[in-house]
DSSP file (Angstrom, degrees, kcal/mol; ACC not computed):
  #  RESIDUE AA STRUCTURE BP1 BP2  ACC     N-H-->O    O-->H-N    N-H-->O    O-->H-N    TCO  KAPPA ALPHA  PHI   PSI    X-CA   Y-CA   Z-CA
    1    1 A M              0   0    0      0, 0.0     2,-0.6     0, 0.0     0, 0.0   0.000 360.0 360.0 360.0 130.0  -39.4    8.9    2.6
    2    2 A N        -     0   0    0      1,-0.2     0, 0.0     2,-0.0     0, 0.0  -0.640 360.0-178.9 -78.3 115.7  -35.6    8.3    2.5
    3    3 A E        +     0   0    0     -2,-0.6     2,-0.3     2,-0.0    -1,-0.2   0.429  57.7  80.6 -95.2  -1.8  -34.0   10.2    5.2
    4    4 A Y        -     0   0    0      3,-0.0     2,-0.4     0, 0.0    -2,-0.0  -0.761  67.0-141.4-111.8 151.2  -30.4    9.0    4.4
    5    5 A Q        -     0   0    0     -2,-0.3     2,-0.3     3,-0.0    -2,-0.0  -0.871  28.9-110.9-104.8 142.2  -28.0   10.2    1.7
    6    6 A I        -     0   0    0     -2,-0.4     2,-0.1     1,-0.1     0, 0.0  -0.580  38.2-115.0 -70.4 130.9  -25.8    7.7   -0.2
    7    7 A A        -     0   0    0     -2,-0.3     2,-0.4     1,-0.1    -1,-0.1  -0.400  26.3-133.3 -64.3 144.0  -22.2    8.1    0.9
    8    8 A K        -     0   0    0     -2,-0.1     2,-0.3    -3,-0.0    -1,-0.1  -0.849  19.3-115.6-101.5 136.0  -19.9    9.3   -1.9
    9    9 A K        -     0   0    0     -2,-0.4     3,-0.1     1,-0.2    68,-0.0  -0.557  30.3-178.2 -67.6 128.9  -16.5    7.6   -2.5
   10   10 A S        +     0   0    0     -2,-0.3     2,-0.3     1,-0.2    -1,-0.2   0.625  61.8  24.8-106.9 -16.2  -13.9   10.0   -1.9
   11   11 A I        -     0   0    0      2,-0.0     2,-0.4     0, 0.0    -1,-0.2  -0.972  69.4-126.1-137.3 158.3  -10.8    7.9   -2.7
   12   12 A N        -     0   0    0     -2,-0.3     2,-0.4    -3,-0.1    65,-0.1  -0.869  25.4-158.7-102.2 143.2  -10.0    5.0   -4.7
   13   13 A V        -     0   0    0     -2,-0.4     2,-0.1     4,-0.0    64,-0.1  -0.963   8.2-138.4-122.1 134.3   -8.2    2.0   -3.0
   14   14 A T     >  -     0   0    0     -2,-0.4     4,-2.2    34,-0.1     5,-0.2  -0.400  30.7-103.3 -80.4 166.1   -6.2   -0.6   -4.7
   15   15 A V  H  > S+     0   0    0      1,-0.2     4,-2.3     2,-0.2     3,-0.3   0.964 123.3  47.8 -48.9 -56.6   -6.3   -4.3   -3.8
   16   16 A G  H  > S+     0   0    0      1,-0.2     4,-2.0     2,-0.2    -1,-0.2   0.861 109.8  52.1 -57.9 -36.2   -3.1   -4.1   -1.9
   17   17 A E  H  > S+     0   0    0      1,-0.2     4,-2.4     2,-0.2    -1,-0.2   0.812 107.3  53.9 -72.9 -27.8   -4.2   -1.0    0.0
   18   18 A S  H  X S+     0   0    0     -4,-2.2     4,-2.2    -3,-0.3     5,-0.2   0.919 108.2  49.3 -68.7 -42.0   -7.4   -2.8    1.0
   19   19 A V  H  X S+     0   0    0     -4,-2.3     4,-2.4     1,-0.2    -2,-0.2   0.926 113.8  45.8 -63.2 -43.3   -5.5   -5.7    2.4
   20   20 A R  H  X S+     0   0    0     -4,-2.0     4,-2.3    -5,-0.2    -2,-0.2   0.866 112.4  49.5 -70.8 -36.8   -3.3   -3.4    4.4
   21   21 A I  H  X S+     0   0    0     -4,-2.4     4,-2.3     2,-0.2    -1,-0.2   0.926 114.3  45.3 -67.3 -42.7   -6.1   -1.2    5.7
   22   22 A I  H  X S+     0   0    0     -4,-2.2     4,-1.2     2,-0.2    -2,-0.2   0.900 114.6  49.1 -66.7 -41.2   -8.1   -4.3    6.9
   23   23 A R  H  <>S+     0   0    0     -4,-2.4     5,-2.1    -5,-0.2     3,-0.2   0.936 113.3  45.7 -63.3 -45.2   -5.0   -5.8    8.4
   24   24 A E  H ><5S+     0   0    0     -4,-2.3     3,-1.5     1,-0.2    -2,-0.2   0.855 107.4  57.8 -68.8 -36.2   -4.1   -2.6   10.2
   25   25 A L  H 3<5S+     0   0    0     -4,-2.3    -1,-0.2     1,-0.3    -2,-0.2   0.827 107.4  49.1 -57.2 -33.2   -7.7   -2.1   11.4
   26   26 A Q  T 3<5S-     0   0    0     -4,-1.2    -1,-0.3    -3,-0.2    -2,-0.2   0.395 115.7-121.2 -91.1   2.6   -7.4   -5.5   13.1
   27   27 A E  T < 5 +     0   0    0     -3,-1.5     2,-0.4     1,-0.2    -3,-0.2   0.878  63.4 143.5  63.5  35.1   -4.0   -4.4   14.6
   28   28 A L      < -     0   0    0     -5,-2.1    -1,-0.2     4,-0.0     2,-0.2  -0.874  43.3-139.8-107.5 139.4   -2.1   -7.2   13.0
   29   29 A S     >  -     0   0    0     -2,-0.4     4,-2.7     1,-0.1     5,-0.2  -0.489  32.0-106.4 -85.3 166.7    1.4   -6.8   11.6
   30   30 A Q  H  > S+     0   0    0      1,-0.2     4,-2.3     2,-0.2     5,-0.2   0.891 123.4  53.8 -63.2 -36.8    2.4   -8.4    8.4
   31   31 A N  H  > S+     0   0    0      2,-0.2     4,-1.9     1,-0.2    -1,-0.2   0.862 108.2  48.3 -61.6 -37.7    4.3  -11.0   10.4
   32   32 A Q  H  > S+     0   0    0      2,-0.2     4,-2.0     1,-0.2    -2,-0.2   0.912 112.6  49.0 -68.6 -46.2    1.2  -11.9   12.5
   33   33 A L  H  X S+     0   0    0     -4,-2.7     4,-1.9     1,-0.2     6,-0.4   0.874 108.5  54.8 -65.3 -34.8   -0.9  -12.2    9.4
   34   34 A A  H  X S+     0   0    0     -4,-2.3     4,-3.1    -5,-0.2     5,-0.3   0.922 108.7  47.4 -61.0 -43.0    1.8  -14.4    7.8
   35   35 A E  H  < S+     0   0    0     -4,-1.9    -2,-0.2     1,-0.2    -1,-0.2   0.866 112.0  49.8 -70.8 -30.1    1.6  -16.7   10.8
   36   36 A L  H  < S+     0   0    0     -4,-2.0    -1,-0.2     1,-0.1    -2,-0.2   0.846 124.7  29.1 -67.9 -33.0   -2.2  -16.8   10.7
   37   37 A T  H  < S-     0   0    0     -4,-1.9    -2,-0.2     2,-0.2    -3,-0.2   0.747  93.6-126.6-104.9 -28.3   -2.3  -17.6    6.9
   38   38 A G     <  +     0   0    0     -4,-3.1    -3,-0.1     1,-0.3    -4,-0.1   0.479  68.7 131.0  82.8   2.8    0.9  -19.5    6.1
   39   39 A I        -     0   0    0     -6,-0.4    -1,-0.3    -5,-0.3    -2,-0.2  -0.788  68.0-105.9 -89.6 128.8    1.5  -16.9    3.4
   40   40 A P     >  -     0   0    0      0, 0.0     4,-2.1     0, 0.0     3,-0.5  -0.192  19.2-126.2 -54.0 144.1    5.1  -15.5    3.6
   41   41 A Q  H  > S+     0   0    0      1,-0.2     4,-2.3     2,-0.2     5,-0.1   0.851 112.9  58.4 -56.9 -37.2    5.5  -12.0    5.1
   42   42 A S  H  > S+     0   0    0      1,-0.2     4,-2.1     2,-0.2    -1,-0.2   0.876 106.5  47.2 -61.8 -39.6    7.4  -11.1    1.9
   43   43 A T  H  > S+     0   0    0     -3,-0.5     4,-2.3     2,-0.2    -2,-0.2   0.875 110.5  51.0 -66.3 -45.3    4.4  -12.1   -0.2
   44   44 A I  H  X S+     0   0    0     -4,-2.1     4,-2.4     2,-0.2    -2,-0.2   0.870 110.8  50.0 -61.0 -38.2    2.0  -10.2    2.0
   45   45 A S  H  X S+     0   0    0     -4,-2.3     4,-2.1     2,-0.2    -2,-0.2   0.953 110.0  49.6 -62.3 -48.7    4.2   -7.1    1.6
   46   46 A A  H  <>S+     0   0    0     -4,-2.1     5,-3.0     1,-0.2     6,-1.0   0.856 111.5  49.7 -58.9 -38.0    4.3   -7.5   -2.2
   47   47 A I  H ><5S+     0   0    0     -4,-2.3     3,-1.6     3,-0.2    -1,-0.2   0.921 109.7  51.0 -64.5 -44.1    0.5   -7.8   -2.3
   48   48 A E  H 3<5S+     0   0    0     -4,-2.4    -2,-0.2     1,-0.3    -1,-0.2   0.824 112.4  47.1 -68.4 -28.5    0.1   -4.7   -0.1
   49   49 A H  T 3<5S-     0   0    0     -4,-2.1    -1,-0.3    -5,-0.2    -2,-0.2   0.298 113.5-118.3 -93.1  10.7    2.4   -2.8   -2.5
   50   50 A D  T < 5S+     0   0    0     -3,-1.6    -3,-0.2     2,-0.2    -2,-0.1   0.770  77.2 126.5  57.0  31.3    0.6   -4.1   -5.6
   51   51 A K  S   <S+     0   0    0     -5,-3.0     2,-0.3    -6,-0.2    -4,-0.2   0.710  74.6  22.7 -88.0 -23.6    3.7   -5.8   -6.8
   52   52 A I  S    S-     0   0    0     -6,-1.0    -1,-0.2    -9,-0.1    -2,-0.2  -0.957  93.1 -97.1-135.6 160.7    2.0   -9.1   -7.3
   53   53 A N        -     0   0    0     -2,-0.3    -6,-0.1     1,-0.1    -2,-0.0  -0.426  21.5-135.3 -78.8 145.3   -1.5  -10.0   -7.8
   54   54 A L        -     0   0    0     -2,-0.1     4,-0.4    -7,-0.1     5,-0.1   0.940  38.0-161.2 -67.2 -45.2   -3.7  -11.1   -4.8
   55   55 A G     >  -     0   0    0      3,-0.2     4,-2.4     2,-0.1     5,-0.2   0.408  29.8 -91.6  71.8 146.0   -5.3  -14.0   -6.6
   56   56 A I  H  > S+     0   0    0      1,-0.2     4,-2.2     2,-0.2     5,-0.1   0.885 122.0  49.7 -57.9 -44.8   -8.5  -15.8   -5.6
   57   57 A E  H  > S+     0   0    0      1,-0.2     4,-1.7     2,-0.2    -1,-0.2   0.893 114.7  43.2 -72.7 -36.4   -6.9  -18.5   -3.5
   58   58 A R  H  > S+     0   0    0     -4,-0.4     4,-2.9     2,-0.2     5,-0.3   0.867 111.1  56.8 -71.1 -32.7   -4.8  -16.1   -1.4
   59   59 A A  H  X S+     0   0    0     -4,-2.4     4,-2.8     1,-0.2     5,-0.2   0.933 107.5  48.9 -65.8 -39.9   -7.8  -13.7   -1.2
   60   60 A K  H  X S+     0   0    0     -4,-2.2     4,-2.1     1,-0.2    -1,-0.2   0.933 114.0  45.0 -62.6 -42.6   -9.8  -16.6    0.4
   61   61 A I  H  X S+     0   0    0     -4,-1.7     4,-1.6     2,-0.2    -2,-0.2   0.904 117.4  43.8 -69.5 -42.4   -7.0  -17.4    2.9
   62   62 A L  H  X S+     0   0    0     -4,-2.9     4,-2.2     2,-0.2    -2,-0.2   0.883 111.3  55.0 -68.6 -39.9   -6.4  -13.7    3.8
   63   63 A A  H  X>S+     0   0    0     -4,-2.8     5,-1.9    -5,-0.3     4,-0.8   0.909 107.6  49.6 -62.1 -45.8  -10.2  -13.0    4.0
   64   64 A K  H ><5S+     0   0    0     -4,-2.1     3,-0.6    -5,-0.2    -1,-0.2   0.918 112.9  45.6 -61.1 -42.8  -10.6  -15.8    6.5
   65   65 A A  H 3<5S+     0   0    0     -4,-1.6    -1,-0.2     1,-0.2    -2,-0.2   0.806 116.5  45.6 -69.7 -30.0   -7.9  -14.6    8.7
   66   66 A L  H 3<5S-     0   0    0     -4,-2.2    -1,-0.2     2,-0.1    -2,-0.2   0.417 108.7-124.7 -92.3   2.0   -9.1  -11.0    8.4
   67   67 A K  T <<5S+     0   0    0     -4,-0.8     2,-0.3    -3,-0.6    -3,-0.2   0.913  71.7 108.0  57.7  46.8  -12.7  -12.0    9.1
   68   68 A C  S   <S-     0   0    0     -5,-1.9    -1,-0.2    -6,-0.1    -2,-0.1  -0.907  77.5 -84.1-140.4 174.5  -14.1  -10.4    6.0
   69   69 A H    >>  -     0   0    0     -2,-0.3     3,-1.4     1,-0.1     4,-0.7  -0.576  35.5-124.9 -75.5 139.6  -15.5  -11.6    2.6
   70   70 A P  H >> S+     0   0    0      0, 0.0     4,-2.5     0, 0.0     3,-1.0   0.844 109.5  64.9 -55.0 -33.9  -12.9  -12.3   -0.1
   71   71 A A  H 3> S+     0   0    0      1,-0.3     4,-3.0     2,-0.2     7,-0.2   0.831  91.6  62.3 -60.7 -30.4  -14.8   -9.7   -2.4
   72   72 A V  H <4 S+     0   0    0     -3,-1.4    -1,-0.3     1,-0.2     6,-0.1   0.857 111.4  38.1 -62.1 -34.4  -13.9   -7.0    0.0
   73   73 A L  H << S+     0   0    0     -3,-1.0    -2,-0.2    -4,-0.7    -1,-0.2   0.861 121.7  42.6 -82.5 -41.3  -10.2   -7.6   -0.7
   74   74 A V  H  < S+     0   0    0     -4,-2.5    -2,-0.2     1,-0.2    -3,-0.2   0.796 124.3  31.7 -81.6 -28.2  -10.5   -8.4   -4.5
   75   75 A F    ><  +     0   0    0     -4,-3.0     3,-1.8    -5,-0.2    -1,-0.2  -0.444  64.8 155.5-128.2  64.6  -13.0   -5.7   -5.4
   76   76 A P  T 3  S+     0   0    0      0, 0.0    -1,-0.1     0, 0.0   -62,-0.1   0.743  78.4  44.2 -67.6 -22.1  -12.3   -2.7   -3.2
   77   77 A G  T 3  S+     0   0    0     -3,-0.1    -5,-0.1   -64,-0.1   -68,-0.0   0.192  79.2 145.4-102.7  16.9  -13.7   -0.1   -5.6
   78   78 A W    <   -     0   0    0     -3,-1.8     2,-0.6    -7,-0.2    -3,-0.1  -0.324  32.4-163.1 -63.5 131.0  -16.8   -2.1   -6.6
   79   79 A D     >  -     0   0    0      1,-0.1     4,-1.9    -2,-0.0     5,-0.1  -0.949   2.6-166.1-114.4 106.0  -19.8    0.2   -7.2
   80   80 A A  H  > S+     0   0    0     -2,-0.6     4,-1.0     1,-0.2    -1,-0.1   0.849  86.3  54.7 -64.6 -34.5  -23.0   -2.0   -7.1
   81   81 A E  H  4 S+     0   0    0      1,-0.2     3,-0.4     2,-0.2    -1,-0.2   0.907 110.4  44.6 -65.6 -40.6  -25.1    0.7   -8.6
   82   82 A I  H  4 S+     0   0    0      1,-0.2    -1,-0.2     2,-0.1    -2,-0.2   0.863 111.5  55.7 -70.6 -35.6  -22.9    1.1  -11.7
   83   83 A A  H  <        0   0    0     -4,-1.9    -1,-0.2     1,-0.2    -2,-0.2   0.700 360.0 360.0 -69.1 -21.8  -22.6   -2.7  -12.0
   84   84 A V     <        0   0    0     -4,-1.0    -1,-0.2    -3,-0.4    -2,-0.1   0.522 360.0 360.0 -78.2 360.0  -26.3   -3.3  -12.2
């Protein structure tokens, strides 16, 4: 018997917001993340404000620095049940 209820998504998060949230959870500033990745702070800001696309290569670099899988950044609203 399943004693757990599936959590319901309460908000939608953009790619930029997911980058910002994960960065802030790790207590990193944009400048610190820029130093870790070699990606200019201005580019990180533009990504976080959804002004430019994250892109696969930048997602890989940011994910490594943020210690998460790139898919967490690229597909923040992914619903595995709907996708099946």
